[in-house]
Residue, then its C-alpha position, 0 to 999 in steps of 0.5 A: m621274171l624268171r618263173g617257169s610258168l603261171k597257173e591258168s588262174e594266176g596273173l600279175l596286176m601292176d598298179f602305176e598309181s596314176e594313169k600313164k602310158p607305161g612301157i612293158w618289156m619282157p627281159f628274163m621271161r621264159f614264156p609268152l604273156d597277154l597284156i591287158f591295159i586298164s584305165a583308172n575306171k577299170k575299162v580295158v583301153d588296150v590289149k597285146e596278145n602273145v607277147r614273146p620273151i626277149s632274147f640276147d638278140a637285140r632284134t627281139w627287144r620290144i617295148y609294148m605301150p598302150k594306145e591310151k593311158c592306163r593305171w593298171v596292166l594285167e599280165i596273164n598267160a598267152g591265150g588268156i585274152r582269146k579264151t576269156g573274150t576280153k576286148t578293148g572297152d570291157i569294164l573289169s571288176f577287181 
């Protein structure tokens, strides 16, 4: 939140410590992101591309939830999913 940008190789990995369906929203963000939802066995269970920041206009308020439970959510620059070819079913290493 409140950052002006991310470097191409940066991201935020959120660990929810157990599998659940977290709701992600974009208050106080200044640029769009891609979201990668990752299961406990590091499988990509869902992706959301070009998630836009919300504004004071309630019509822009949206909560993004994965189709399946996940343990981690990785937020990266918008376009990162397309650039890396990341897709549902991929197994990640971290």
